[in-house]
N, C-alpha and C positions, 0 to 999 in steps of 0.2 A: 240285752238281742244276740240271739248266736250267731258265729262271724265263721269264715269259713276257713280254712289254714292258711290258704293265701293270702287273705286280708289279714289277719294276724301277721304273718309276717313280714307283711309292708309295712304295717304301725310300727311293727319294733326297728326296723332298719329307718325310718323316717326319724323316730325317738332318737335313736343312737349317733345317727349323725348329724342331727343337731345338737345334740350332748356334748359331741367331738369338738365340732367347729364354734362352739361355746367357750370350753377348754383352751382351746387354742387361742380363740381371743384374749383369754383373760391372762393367759401366760405371756402373750406378746403385747398386751395393754392395748388393742384394737381402739385409734383414735375416737371413732365416732361413738364408742359404748364408753370410753375413758371421758368423755366431754360432759356426758350425763352421767357419770360420777362426780364430775367436779361441781357439777351444779347444785346434787343431793350435799357435798360438802359445805357447798357455799349458804346453803339454806339451811344447815346446821349450825354454822356458826352465827347467822344470825340471829338466829333462836336461842342461841344457846349465849350467848353473848351479856355478862351481867356488869354490875358499877364495879370499876376498877377501884383496889384496895393498891395501891404500889407507890413504893416509892419514887417514882419517877416524876419530875418537875420537866418540863419542859418550855423554853423560852425561845419563844419564836420571831424569827425577821419577816415580821409579816408586810401586809399592803402598809398599816397604820404608820410600822418604823420607816418603810422606806419613804413614806410623804414627810415624816416630820424629821429626818436623819438626812436625806439625799438617797437620787440613784446608784443603785449597786455598781461594781462593787463598792463600798466605804474604806476607806484608812483604816489600814490595821490596828490603829491606834483606840479603834471604838472598841474592838473585840476583845483586843487588852484592857480595855478601859473595864469592860462587862468581866472578865475573867477574874481583875483584882476585886471589884464589888460582891461578886459571888465568892468569891475564898474569905472576904471580910463576912459575909452572911453565914460562915463554919458550913459549905455546901461541904458532901464528903468525897462526891468524886466529880468533875465536870467533864462532860464529853460535849467536843466540838464537830459536829458533821458538817465541818465547810475544810477542802481538802487545797489547801496551800502547796501547790506543787512546784512552783515559782518564784523569784524573789520579787520584791514590791519595786515595779520601778517609777524613778522619779527624778525626775530631767534636774529639779532645781538642785536636789542632793547631789547629783552628779557632778555639778556644777560648782557647786561648794569643797567639795572634796578635792577637786582638779586645783582649784584656788588654794586649801592647803598644803596638798604636793608641793605645788610651786615655792610658796612660802619656806615650807619647812626643806626643801632643795637650796634657799639661798640664805648662810650662815649671815652675811649681815644684817639679815631682818632682824634678827635674835637680840641684837644689842640696841634696836630701834623701838623705845616703849611704846611710841603711838602703833608700831607694827603690831608691838606685841598683844597689845589691848583687841587689834582688829582680829588677829590670829587665834586668841581664848575666846570670843563675838562667835566665828567662824564656827569652832569647833562645838559652842553650845548649840550653833541653829543645826549643825550636823546631827547632833545626838537625838536631837528634836524630830529632826525632819525623817529619822531614820525608822520607820515606823515598824521594819521585820525588828530590829532589834530591841524595840520598846514590846513587843507583842513575845518575843522569845523571851525577856527578862519574866514578864506576867505570867508566862508558860511554868517557867523555873521555879520563880517565886512562888506558885500556888502550892505546885507539888503534889496537884492529885487529877492534870489536865490528860485525857486519852482523848490521842487525835486519827484522822482517818486516813488509810492511805487504801488506791482501789489495783485491784488487779486485770489486767488484757486475759480474759481465759482461754484456753486452748493447750494444744500440745505441749507438756514439757522440755524446756532445753537445758544442754550440757551446762551449767557454769561451778565456777571453782567459789566456793562456799567461803574458802579461807580469806579472801579479800571482801567478804561481805562486810558492809558496814555494821558499827556495833548496836546502833539505836534498831539495826532489822533482827541481829543475831540476839539482842535480849528480848524481844518481842516474836521469837519463834521457839519451837523446838524440833529434835528429831528423835525419830523414833525409830529402835533398831529393825521391825518390821514395817514394810510399807503399808499403807493405809487406805483402804478403797476411797478416794476424795477427789473432789474435784480440781483438777491441776491447770497452773497458768503457765503462760507463756512472758509475760513483762510486769512488770509493777510499777507503779507510779505514785512514790513515798511522797510527805511533805517535804520540803527542804531542808536542808539536814540541821540547821539552828533549831529548828521547830521540833522536829524529829528527837532531836538528842535533849531536849529539855523538857520533853513529855513525859509522864509518868508510864504512859502505854501507849500503844499503837494497836490499830483492829480496822480489817480490810469495809466495806461498804458495800460489798459487791451483792447486790440482789439478782436472782435467778429468777425469771415467771415459766407457768408451766406452759404447755404447746396453748393454751386458749388466750394466754397473755394475761394469767392473776398468777401475784403473787401470794401462794400458799405454805412457802417454807425460807428457813433459813439458813445461809451455807455456813456452818460453827466454823469451821476450822478446811483451807485451800491449802494445798501443796504446791509450793513454789521453788525449785532445785532442789527436788528432797528434804524441805525443811515446812515443818507444818506451821502457818499462821490463822491466828484465831479472828475472828467477825471483832467489831466494834460493839456489836450488844454482849459478846461474852465477855471482852475484857472490861466493859463496866462496871459486869456483875463480879467478875473475880476482884477488879478494887474496891468496891462495895465491901464485899467479904473479907478482904484485906489477904486474898491471895495470889498466887502466882501461875504463871504456867505451868510449873513444874509440880504443881499439884493435883493438874489434870491426869487423869487414867481413863485411854480409849479404850474398848471393848463393845461389846452388846450397847453403845450407848455411849454419854459420856460422863464420868461420877467426879467430881472432888468432894472435898467434906461437906456431910450435910446435904449434899444437893445430886440428884440422877437427874441427867437430859434424855428422854426416849428419842432414838434417833433411827433412821431411815436410811435411803439409796444416801449414798456419798455422805454420809454423816450428817443430812440434813434435819433440821428441827420444823414440823409442823407448826406454823404457828396459830395458836387460839387467840383469835383476833378481840379486842374491846373496843371502844373509840373513844370513852370518857377517861381522858387524865388531864390533868390538872396543866394548862397552859397560860403563861404571861406574854403579852407585848413586849418586846427588846425594850420599844421606847420606854414604858410603863417602867421595868424596873430600872434601866439609865437615871429617870427621873424620881427616884427613890419613892414612887406613886405605890408599891409593893413593898410589904412590910418583908425585911430580909429574915422572920423568923420560918416565912414559910421554904425556905431554901437549906434550913439549914438540918443536917445529918439525912441528906437527898442525893439522889444520883442528877444532877442539873444538865439536860440536854439541850446544848445551844445549836439550832437549824435552823435552815429558811423553810418559809410558807408562805411565802406572797407569790403572787401572781406572775410567770416567768420567772423564777428564777427555784431554780431544781428540777427534778423530775417526779412528776404526780404520778404514783402507782394506781394502777388497779387490784382490789382485795376483795373478798369476800366481804366487808363491808360498805364498799364502794371503789368508783372511778376516781376518785380523783383524791389518793390518800396522801400526805405527802411520806418521805422515808423517815423523818423521825417519829412519825405516828409505826410506825413498823420495827425501828430500833425498840422504840419504849414499851411495845407489843411481847418483842421477844424479850428484852429483859425483864418484864412482868411475869411473863411465863416461867424463865429460871427460876425468880426465886420464889414464888407462890406454889411453883410444883403443879400449874395449872397446863396443862400437854394434852395435846391431841396425839395419839400413837397408831403408829399402823405397827403391830407386832408381826415379830415372824410367823406365827401362827393364824395370820389373818389371810393370807393368800390360798393355806390348804382347807379350811374351813369352806371358804369361797368355792372353791375348787369341789369341796366335797358336796354343798346344797347344790351344784349346777349337777353333778350327777346322779345326788339324789331326785332330782326334778329331772333330768334327762329318763332316769327309769322308771317314774312316775307315767311320764308321756307314753315311752314305750310298751310298758305292761300294765298299768292300772286305766288310763283311760280308754282304751278300746275296751276294757270290759268293764266296764261300769255304764250303769246310763245316764245318759244327759243331763239329767239333773244333779243327778248325784256326783258326775265329775265336774259339772261345775261349781258345785257348791264347795268340795273338794280343795279345786284349785283355786278357788277364791281364800279359802281360810289358809292355804298355804302362801298365797303370795303376800296378805296381810299379814301374817305371822313374820313370813320372813323380813318385809318390810318394818314393820315394828321392830322386831330384833335391831335389825343395821342402825334405827332412829334412837334407840334404847342404848347401846354402844355410844354413839356417837355423843349424844346430848346428855346423856348421865355417868356413862364410864370415861370419855373422851379416849374414846377408840373409833377409830374410820376403820368398817366394814365396806366392803366395795358392792353395792346392792344388785346393780343393773343388769349384770352379766346372768345370775339365777333368774331375775324376775324378767328380763327379756326373751330366754329362753323358754320359762311357763307361759307367756305370753303367745310366744309366735307358736310353739309348739302345738297350744291346743286349739289355737286357731285353724292350724294346718292340718290337724287332725280332724277336729270338727268339722273342718270344711269340707275335706273327703271325705268323710263318713254320712256327710249331708249329700252331697252328690249320690253316692253310693245307693241311697234310702231313695232319695227322688227316681231313680233310674227304675227302684223296683216298683213303686209303688206307680209308675207310669204303667206298667207290665200289669199291677194289679187291678189298675181304673179301666184299663181297658176291656177286662172281665169283667165290669159290674154296671159296664152301661146298659146293659137288657135290666139288671136287676133294680138301679136305681130308676128307669123309666115306668117298669111293673108299679114299683112300691107307690112311684108318685101318682101313678094313676088310682091306685087302691084306696090312697089318703086323700085326693082330688072327690073320689066317689063318696068318701064317709063323711066328706065337712070338713076335713083337716088340711086347709091351705097351706096355712105354713110351713107343715111338714110336707107338703106337695112340691112347694115350690124351693124347698132344701134339696129336696131327692130332683127334682128338675134341671138345679143349676151344677150339679156333679155331672150332670150329660154335656158333649161336646154340641156346643151353641152354635157350629154353623152346618150343623143339619137340619132344615127344612122340617120335618118331621118333628124333631124339638121345640122347634121355632113355634110350630103348630100347635103344640100341647102348650106352651109356655103363654100364647096367645090365649087360649081358653082358658087358663088358669085366670089372667089376666081379667077376663071378662067375670069371672065368678065373684073378683073381687068387688068390679066396680057393683055385683049386684046386693054385693053385703055392705055396701056403701063404706070398703075401706079403699079410698081415693089413693091415699098414701101406698100403699103395698099396691095396686095395682100401676102407678107410676114406677113403681120399684120393678116389676116383672115387665114393663113398656120398654123399660131404659137398659135392663139385661138384653134383651131383645136387639134394641138399638144398637147395642155395641158390635153386635155383629154384621150390622147392615141393614140397611132401610129393609122393612117386611109389614104389608099391609098397609095399613091406617096408623102404625103403631106411634109415626111422630106424633100425629096432630090429638092423637088421645091425651099422649104426655099432656102437649101444650093445654087442651080443655080442662082434663082433670087437676092440674097444678092451681087453674084460675078458680075450680069450682071448689078445689080443699082449700084454700085461700080463703074463701067465702066461708065455708063452712068452718075453718079454724077460729076466723074472727068472732063468729058467733058463739061459739061454744066457750069460747076462752073467758065470757064475761064474768063469770062467778067464781074464775079460779083465783088463789092470791099466792101460790106456793108456783115455783117454777116457770118457765116461759109459757107464757097466752099466744104467743104468736106462733113460734116454730114449732108447732107440733111434729115434726118430719124431718129429718135432715134431707130428705129428697125435695122437699118445697121452698121456693123462694118467693114470698109473700113481700109484701111492699109497705109503706107509711107514707101517703102524698106519693110524691115523685121519688121516693127513697127506697132502692131495694134493701130487706133486710136481710143479709148474710149469714149473723151468727150471733149468740147470745154472749155479751161479756161479762154481765153481774147484774147487781140489786145495789139501788140506792132508797133513798127517803120518800122518791116520788114513784117510783116503779124500777121494771125493768130496765135495763141497759143494753143497745144492741149495738154492733159492729155496721153499718149500712154503709151505701153506695150510691150517690148520686150519677145516675147512667148521663145527664146532661155533660157532665164536666169530666168525668170520671177520677171523680174525685171521691174518697173514702173519708167518711163522717162516723163520731158517736151520736147517738139517738139514746135519749131520754125520755118515759113515756110516764104519761100519768096515768095512775090505774081509777078509776070514776068510783068501783067498787067500793073505796078505802073509803069514802067519804059520803055523809048522808044524804038523801037525797034532798031535803029542803037546802042544804046549804049548796048542792052542787053548782049553782047559779052562778053562786058568789066565788066559787072558786076556780072556775071556766075562767071568769071577767079578770080575775086576780092575777091568774095562771100567763093569760095572753097579755096582760097590763105588763107585767115584771118582766116577762121574756120581751115584749117588747123593749122596753126602757134598758135591759142587761144586754140587746143585741145592738142596743146605740154604742157600748163601749167599743173602743177599738185600743188597745193598750196591748204593749209586747207582753203582760204579765197576767194580762185577762184571757180567761179560754172565749175564745169568737164563739159567736151564736151565728149560723148561718142562716135557719127559718125556724118558723114554729106552724104548727098544725095542728087538725083534728081529721083523722081514718076510722070512721066505723068504732064512734063512741069511744076512740082511745086519742089522747093529748099528746103531743111528741114536740121536744124540742130538736132538732139538729145541729150538732157543734163540732168543734174543732177535735181529732182525734189526740189523743196523745199518748205517747210511748215513754212512760217512764213510773216512777212508782210517787207514793204521798209520804209525808212526815208522821204516819201514826207511827212507826216501828223504830221512828228515833227518840222516843221521848221517856225513854228507860234509860238509869245510866251506863247501862252496859252496851250501846249503841248509840251516845253521841254523837255528832258531827263535829268535824273541828269547829273551832268560835268561829277562824274568820268564815267558815263557811253559813255559819248559821247568821251571822250580821249581815253578810249580803243577802242570803235568802229573806231574812225578816226586812231588811232596807225594800226586795223587792217588792214585796206584799203593801208594806209601806205606801208605795209609788203608786201599785196600782190602785188601793185605796183611795189617798189622796184625788187620783184622777176621776174614780167612780162616783168621790163624795161629790167634787167640782162640778161631775153632771146629774147631780141628784139621786144616786142609785148607794141604798145602803147595803151592806152585803147580809148582816143581822146572823151571821153562821160561821164567823171564822174561827179554826181550829186545825190539828192537822191531817183531818183525812181531807180538805178542801185545799189545802195547799202541795200542790204538785211539781216536781222536778224533775223533768226531762233527760232524758240518758245526754242531750248535746248539754246539761247543765243550764238548761233555762227555768226559771221560777214561773208557774202560772196558779191564779185563785181560780176556782172554779166555783158553779152555783150560784153565784150573784141572784138575788130575789130569790129562789127556793125557799127556803126557811119561811119568809112571808108566805107565798102561797099554804104551805104545809099549815103555819102557823092559823092561818084563819079557818080551816076548821078544827084542828086539837087544841089549840088552846080553850077553847070556846066552852070546852067541855072541861076542865082545868086540869088539864093532861098536857105535860111540858114535852115536847117534842124531842128526843135523845137526849144526852144528860148536860146539865146546867153548866157546866165543871168551866168552859169560856164563854158566860155570858154576863154581861152586865150588870151592875147593881139595877140598872135603872130599866133593863130589862126583864130583869126577872120580875121588877114591880110590875111589869105591864105598862111602862109611861112611855110615851113619844119615846124614840132611840132616832141617834143622827149617825154622822160619821164617828165622833167619840166613841160611842158603843163598841164599834169595829177596833178601835184604837185599842180600845182595852182587851178587849177578846184577841188583839195580836198579843198584848202584853202578857197575857196569859201561854201565848205558845212560846215567846221568848223567853219567859222564865223556865217552862216545863224544856226546852232544847238546850237551855244553857245547864240545869241542873239534873233533869231525869226526874223530876218530880213536880206535880202541878202548886202553887202558891195555895189553891185552896181545898179541901179534902172532906170528907165527913163519911160518918157510915150510915148517915140515910140521907136523901136528899134534903128533908129539912133541914138536917144539919149544915148540908153542904149549902143551903140556900141562905143561912145565916153568915156563916163564915165569910161567902163572898159579899150578902151584903152590909154585915157589922164589924168582920174582925181583919186586922191587917193582915197583909201578907206577909211570910215570914223572910227576913234580910236576904237577901241573893246570896252575900257573900258567908255567909253562915253554911250555905249548902253547896258554895263553890267558893272556899278561898283564894284562891287563886288569882279569883277574877279582877282586873282593874274595878277601882272605888266608881269611877264615873259609870258602869255597868248597872250597878246598885241603885244611883240616883234617878238614872234612866226609865229602871223595870219599875220601879217606884211611882215614880213620875205617870207612868203609863197604867198601872191599876188603881189609881185616886180613887177611892169610892165616889167624891164630886165630879163629876166631868168636868165640871170649868177648870180644877185641878187640875189635869190631864193635859196632855198636847191638845193644842185646836185641831192639826190638820195634819193629816198622816206628811206634807213635805216637812212640817218641824221633826216629824220621825227621821225621816232620812237624814235630815240634815246633824241630827245626835248619835244616829249610827256611823256616818262618815266618820264622826269624832273619834266616837269608839274604836271603830278601824285603824285609828291612828295611833291611840292609847295600846293596841293590840302589837303593831309594829313596832312602838317603841320598848 
């Protein structure tokens, strides 16, 4: 469409303003959009997560250990014992993520030391043999009670323990590094050129005895992003102009037999055979994985874990018990212990499994923003609406796919939402502006064409082309009484041609602008006549709706108003209805009499009402409630509970199986419903996934009680089996009298299919299928689902027994067995 120069300039300005705003937002990392970028990153982490192949093993101080060994804090001798054990197992590096920043307070030890000092101060006691014996005993007790010395000895003896320390982050303070303790000096380095690092104002180290005995020290600071999620690791922190490594970095160095002096810091961090990509303040983005080997502290200390699992491994000793330590929010969970973050960082470094934010990422993103901005400012105003929408969609999908590919496949994080939001918002703004401009133009054009439409409408009406006349008259302003008169006459012509629904449409178009003559009375009369005519005319139809011939009418079945068609079932069409007495929506199932032979119709009607009456007496939370049954103009109907949910047909294939706990819950609910129905003398006869509904609130409903018997009264007499026999019992296929055990066999078939994604009986033809159901044992359940507990196989096999005497005899028996199966799943 040609546009004025002024409008084109306006579009260009809007596009450029949006582009500049987006560029500024990207450069300054605007909070709302950054939050969306974080969500995209987190989704990528969950999709990217792979099973870990890691040298890291976690020994967790978990709830089980706390319950077994006592409340925290434990005596430090426990930790010493664990370090001795892991050292004996030849663990290569032992990381202890427990900060002992204060000496152990033991009142008994203090008292003993006081007594020892007094004895040492009295020279006469040294000559007393009994006093000397007491003195020796006290010194021995002192040594046993000195947990700090015990732990320090274990740390030093292991020669492979890495301990944590903590920084209070903030603006650096001036300090004299000449008085720096040796254990801090050897665990830090000094660079000639200052690095862009996070700085600290205070350090909280382990007590000197531990720090001096440790092989290495590393900080355990974690810093979350603005949304509270930890996505990166601060590998280096500047404190007093010296650079201190993190605990994961120290663990990695010691595992590789390297030291801090082997580190080269530049664009990232390098040491022999390893490159770590970093970004702001030399942070490392963490590629998360939750699959790490972990053992309980109490199991290791009690020798329940073979020592070989720790050989040549990095063993991380850390808290995971409830209430111990701070749980972190990460892309893979909201309660992640710090140990798992440390393990991920070590694993990322050793395996080279990194997420990068390279230096070229921001220029590329801003380049795409500029491209999208120019596309909006220049291309969109010059293209047709359909072409511009298609091109915008292609660009949007291509950009999002590119960002997803880089993140998932290449480990490169591109921020996709700045260009994406520019394209979406810009397109909406420009198209809305164009729409408003076009609408104003259309109003001017339509004002000029009212007379033309009126004359064309009269011409078409004179030629008998009433539909085209109505189309032209509708383009004229209905507020004009002259137009109402023309439309009223057109409605009368529709009536003369017995096109009642179209006449109603015309009158309702008139009534929309207010009362006119007897239009309202005619609408009511024509709807009533239309319903009568429609019911009669629909008798021979088998396809489509036989009641709702026109969207303008509202026919009734009995006292129920028919609102719309919902679908088709074995009986006939299903409608959405409304009970005007209590203003309740119902589902109405109709029985098409034309589906049955005339000589069988009387028996079908009799059986329909008998079965509906029996099913209507059932009142169970898992059975669809039947409210009413009746007959209206040779259409039998059943009004029942309206369900908001879906059936199980889509869950019978391997790629769409429900969780097994959910399957057991559903089958148990159906078994409970069948037990109740059988106890009341009602057999379903058609249990299959299509007749089991799962509502949006999780409730299970069994539908179509008795309908199979109604349909069978006509169809099977001529040798035709209704539907597929895949879910029928052997006695049902053989035409024998069936009872509740037949329903339980069918439920067993459904259970088998929901667990495995395959039916237990199959065949290339109906004859083969029937033979397999009646004569061939079903396949073993665990051949198709090996990971199922053994009790499942026995339960399903019993439900599918050929001899009904060998099956479960009542639904409650099945419910009882399923409760046991649920316990086996929990175990």
